[in-house]
N, C-alpha and C positions, 0 to 999 in steps of 0.2 A: 370167273377167276378175278381176284382182286389185283388191280394194277398198282402195286406198291410204289413204283418209281413215279408214276403220274401223281399219286397222292402226295408223296413227299415234295414233288415239284411245286404243287399248288400251296402246300403248307409253308414252304420256304418263301414263296411269293407273298403270302399273307404276313409273314414276319417282316418283310421289307415294308409293307404297308403300315404295320404297327409302328415301325421305327419312324416313318414319316409323320404319323399322327402325333407321336410324342414331341415333335418339334413345336406344336402349338402351346402345350403347357410350359415347355422350356422358354418360349418367348414371353409368356406371362411371368415366369420367374425372373427373367432378365428385366422386364419392365418394372417390377416391384422391388428389384434389387434385394431379394431375399436369399436364404441359404440353401434353396432346393434346386438351383440351376445345375450344379455338378451331378447330382443323382440322375437328372434327366439326360445329360450328355452321356453318362455311362450307359444308361439303358438304351439310348438311341444307337450308340456304337455297337453294343452287343447284339441288338435285334437286327440291325442292318447288315452287319458283317456276317452273322450266321445265315441270314436270309439270302444274301447275294452269293456267298460261297455254295451254300446248299442248292440254290436255284440252278446255278450253272453246272453243278455236278450231277444233277438229276434231270436235266432237260430231256424231253421226250415228246414224240408226236402221238402217243397212244391216247385214244379218246376215253373220256371218263364214262363209267357206267353207273347204274343205280347204286350198287354196293359201295362204289368208291365215294359217292356223294355222302352217304351216311358216315363213313369214316372221316372224310375231310371236314364235314361240318362239326362233328363231335370233337375231333382233335383240334380243329381250328379254334374253337372256343376255349379249349383247355390250354393250348399254346398261347393264345392271346392273354389269358388270365395269368399264366405262369410268368411270362416275360413282362406283361403289363404291370405286374406287382413289383418289379425291380425298382422303380423310382421310390415307392413307399419304403422298400427294404433298405435301399442305400441312404435314405434321408435320416434314418435313425429315430423317426417319430413313432415307429411301431415296435412292439415288443419282440416279435418273431416273424419269420417268413410265413408261417401259418396264418397269422393275422393279416399279413399283406395279401396273400392269395385269397383269403376269405373276402376281404374288402373289395378286391379287384373282380373276383367272380361275381360278387354281389352287384358290382357296378355293371359289368358287361351283360349279365343276365337280367338286368333291370329289377333286381330284388330290392335293394335299398336297405338290407340288414347290415348294421355297422357294429364294429367292435370299438369304435372311438368313444371315449368318455368326455373329451373336450375338443369338439370339432373346430371351434374357432381358433384354437391354438396352432392349427396347421398353416403353413405358408400358402400364399395364393396359388402358386403353381400346382401344388398337390391337390388343393381344393378343386382347381379347374380340371385337372386330370381325372379326379374322382367323379366329377359330373360328366365329363366328356365320355367316360366309359359307358355311362348310361345312354347317352345320345347315339353313340356308335352301335351299341347293342340293341337299342330300341327297334330300329327298322331292320337291323340284322347286319352283322359284319360281312357275311357272305353276300347278302343282297347288295350291300354297298360295293363290294368287290366286283360283282357282276356288272355294276353300272360304270365302274371306272377302270377295271383291269381287263383289257381285251383277251388276255390269255385264258380267262375263265369262261369265255364265250363258248368254248367247246365243252359239252357236257353240262352246260349251265342249268338245264332243266332238272338234272339229278340233284344239284345243290339247292335249287329253288324249292323242290319238293321236300327236301330234308330239313330245311330251315324255316320256311314261311309257316306261321301258326295257323291252325284251323284244320278241319277234316279234309278239305280240298283246297289247294293253292289257287288263287284267283289270277289268271293271266289276263292282263288288260290288252295285250297285243300278242301276235304270234311269236315275236322275238323276245326272249327272256331278258336280254340286256336292255331292251327298250322299256319293258315292264318295270325293271328295277329302277331305271332312270326316272320314270313317271312317278312311281311311289316315293322315291327319295325327293323328287321335286316338290311334291305336296308337303312332305315332312319338313323340308327346309323352309318353304313358304310360311307354314303355320308357326314354325319356330321363330322366324324373323318377326312376324306380327306380334307374337307374345312377348318377345324381348322388349320391343318398343312400348307395348302397353304396360308392362310391369315397370319400366323406367318412368313412364308418364304417371303411374300410380304412386311413385315414391321410392322405388328400389334404386340402389346404385347400379351402374352398368354391369359391374362384375356379378353382383348377386342376381340381377335379372337374367343374365345369360345362363348362369349355373342353374337357377331354378326353372328356367325354360327347358334346359336339357333334361332335368328330372321330371318335368311335367309331360313333355311330348313323348318321352320314352317310357312313361308310367314307371319311373324308377324310384324317386323319392329321396335321393341324397340331397341334403340341404347344406348351406354354408353356415347355418346357425344351429347352436345346440338345441334350441327349442323348436326347430323346424319352422313351419309357417306360422306357428303361434308367436314367433318373435315379432311378427308384423301385426300390430293391432289396427288393421285396416280392412274394412268391409270390401273396398274396391279391389285390393290385392287378392283377397280370398275369393271374390267373385270371378276375377279374371282366371285364376288358377282352376276353379271349379269348371268353368266353361271349357278350358283347353284340356283338362283331364277327361271330360266327356268326349271331346273330339278325338283324343288319343285312344280312348277305349272303344271307339267305333271303327268299322271297317274302312280302311284308307281307300279302297277302290270306290266306295260311295263318295268320299270327299273329292276324288278325282273327277268322277262323273258330274258331281254337283258343280264343280268349278268349270266344267265344260258346258254349263248352261242347263243342267238337268237337276235342279234342287229337289224335285219331286221324288227322287230315288230314296230319300230319307224316310218319308212316310209310306212309301210303297214297299219298303224292305221289311219283312216280318221280323228279322233279327233286330233291326234298329228299333222297331216299335216295342219289342219285348224288352230290349235293353233300357229304354227310357221308362217303361212301365215298372221294371224292377227298381230303378233308382227312385222313382216317385213314391211307390208304395213303401219301400224300405225306409226312405227318409221320413215319411209320415209317422210310421210306427216308432222309429228310433227317436224322433223328436218328442213324441208323446212320453216315451220312457225317460228320456234325458231330462225333460221338464220336471219330472218328479224328484230329481236329484240335483237340480241346479237352481240358483237364485237369480240367474241372468234374465234379462228381458226376453220375452218369447221370440222376438225376431232374431236375437243373437243365438238362442237355443236352436231355432230352425236352421240358421246358417251353419252352425257347428255340426248339426246332425246331417245336413245335406253334404257338407264338405267331407265328413268322415265316411259317409255311405259311398259317395263318388270316389273318394280316395281308395277305399278298400275294394269296391267292385271292379274298378279299373286296374287294381293292383299297383297303384302308385305309391301309397304308403306315407304321404305327407300327413302331418299332424297339426291340428289347431287346438285340440283339447285332449285331456286324458280320458279316453272313453271307458277305461276300467273303473272310473268313478260313477258311471251310469249303472243302471240296473242290469240284472242278468239277461232280461229279454233283449235289450239293445245289444249286449255283447254276443248273444247267440245269433242274432240277425247278422251282425258283422262277421261272425265266424262262418256262417253259411255263404255269405257273399265272397269270402276268401276262396271258396271252392268254385263258385260259379264263374268268376273272372270276367274279362272283357269279351268283345266280339271277335269272331274269326277275322283275320286280316288286320287286326289292330296291333298296337305295341303292348297290349295288356297280357297278363298271364292267366293262371287258373285253367279250368277245364274248358272254358269258352261257352258263351251263351247259346250258340247254335247247337252244341252237343246236348245241353240241358233241354232245349226245345225238342230235339229228336227223341231223347230218352223219355220225356214226358208223354209224347205222342205214341211212342212204342209201348209204354206201360198201359196207356188208355186202350190201344188196339188189343193188347193181350187180355184185358178185362172183357172187351167185346167178344173176343174169340171164345171165351168160356161160355158165353150165352149162345153164340152162333159159330160152332166149330168149323163149318164149311165155308164161312164167309171169306172172300178175298179182300184183305184189308191192306191199304197202302198208307205210307206216311208222306204227307205233303207239307212243304214249307213254302207258303205262298202258292204259286202255280206250278212249282217244281215237285215232281215225285222223287223222293229220296231212294236211290237204289239200295237193294238189300245188302250189297257188299259194304256200302257206306254205313248203314245201320249196324252191321256186324263190327265194323271198324270202331265205331263210336262206343258200342257196348264193351268191346275189348279194352278200349282206352279207359273207360270208366272203371272197369274191374281192376286194371293195372294201377290206376291212380289211387283207388281206395286201398288196394293191397300195399302199395308203397307207403301210403299214409299210415296205415296200421303198423307196418313193420318199422317205420320211422319213429313212431311214438314209443313202441317197445324198446327200440334201440336207444333213444334218448333217455327214457326212463331208467334203463339199465346203467346209464352213466351217472345216475344220481339226481336227475332233475325231477321235480314234482310233476304230477300228471298234467296240470294246467299249462305249465311251461313247456312240457314235452309236446302236448297237442298244439300249443300256440306256435312253437318254433318250427315244427314240421309243416303245419298248414301254411305258415308265412313264407317258408323257403321254397317248398314245392310249388306253391302258387305264385312265387315271385312278388311277394307283397312287401316284406320287410318287417314292420312291427307286428307282433302277434299278441299273445295273452300271457299272463303270469309275469315271470321275471324277464321276458323279452317283449314286454308290452310297450305302449306308446312313449313312455318316459324312461324306458330302460334300454339296454343294448345287449349285444352278444359277447361282450368281453369276458364274462364269467363262464362261458361255455367251455368245457374241457377240450383239449386239442383234438382228440379223436372226434368229438362232436362237431367241431368246426369243419373238419375235412368231410364228414358225412353230410352236414348241411350244405356244404359247397357242392357236393355231388347232387343233392336234391335240387339245388338252384339250377344246375346244368340240365338235369332231367326235366324239370318243369319248363324251362325256357325252350327246350328243343322238343317239347311235346311227347315225352316218354319214349315213344317207339324208336325215334332216331338213335337214342342212346342205348336203350335196353336191348335192341336187336343185336348190338355188338357182343352181347354176352351169351348169345345162343350158338349152339354147335352148327346149326343149319347155315347160319350166315357165313361161316368160315370154310364150309365145304366147297369143293370145286364144282 
């Protein structure tokens, strides 16, 4: 049975937390003396007042269950986006609430797809909030709440399982709250380091903070119209490449490495596969890009590596218009949109570990045709993958592809051409941002019809929460007692 009162109680608590986070961009607005302070004050008042009143009206001691976790995580992200869009809406810089919601969901889901045609015209407070939504959504709103809100300690495992990306959530300690604190600790540490490095490389403090939020969350919102291409600096590009790679890797590996075990990186099969994908893809993309560019070969290599890392980690930062490259390079980037980052990273997509399991599963099926009686197992390193996990991954892959196909048909029916339809769906369900066609690296989503924006917002949510968490709410079985 679903505990509606307990669910509402946690959701209202999250709204209070949202109101508190809105204070930070409000302070930025106050510091720069711009016209977006009042919209933040209004949004804070609405979020906090609704949260406090609702929290005390729904107080309960009922413990959360697995079903409750799915509802809380899904609705938590929807509520955060719905109310988090208010500063954009009240500011008057957006044409409609639909655009505000799209931009906010894109931020919290770390997608980075934008409807803005002139990003640099926004006040600093709105730009900061736009980037902060990335940073909060990157490691997970619920995961952050588990770290700082004791009331979520009860039933925390249900929320952890529902939100943390990957086939199996990686508990570093027996206590979920402590695991959340450790993961966020690593996240904050890397963010601080990148902020200082970008400042040292030539960025202003404000831009270094915002771009760090987008990098560590693998989000991709920039404060510049040209994204990272605005900065003609190999050092800045290299720093962002390095931290995108870190953000696309499993954060539990980073924690263990910081504890004095750096060997975990080259002992982890997924990490090795991850680096191999980046290396091989960058090599072939650079070869193809070189045919269509007059740049020095080192610049071509850097641009190819940047775009490969940006796409496979689902960050979505841009240094070059990759649609000017050949079809081979674009196809490789499209494939990388589906693969995504590592399990336990802030990246989106289907996740590398799932691709590894599916490849091994396919190989075993070929062997089974020759040796029908053979007992074949799937191993990732020294670990045997249980059959139920393999089935879970196969089901995930099937749902992912079905959603992709349905999404392409849906967007095509709205009048978009096939390349734009494929690009927009792949980029949103994979939480990447820039796609192909009219939503490519130098375009945006402003021209998408209103219905399409709401549908793509749904795909962002589904992709960020790994499909099952959201789709299960639409089944009859879930709501049965």
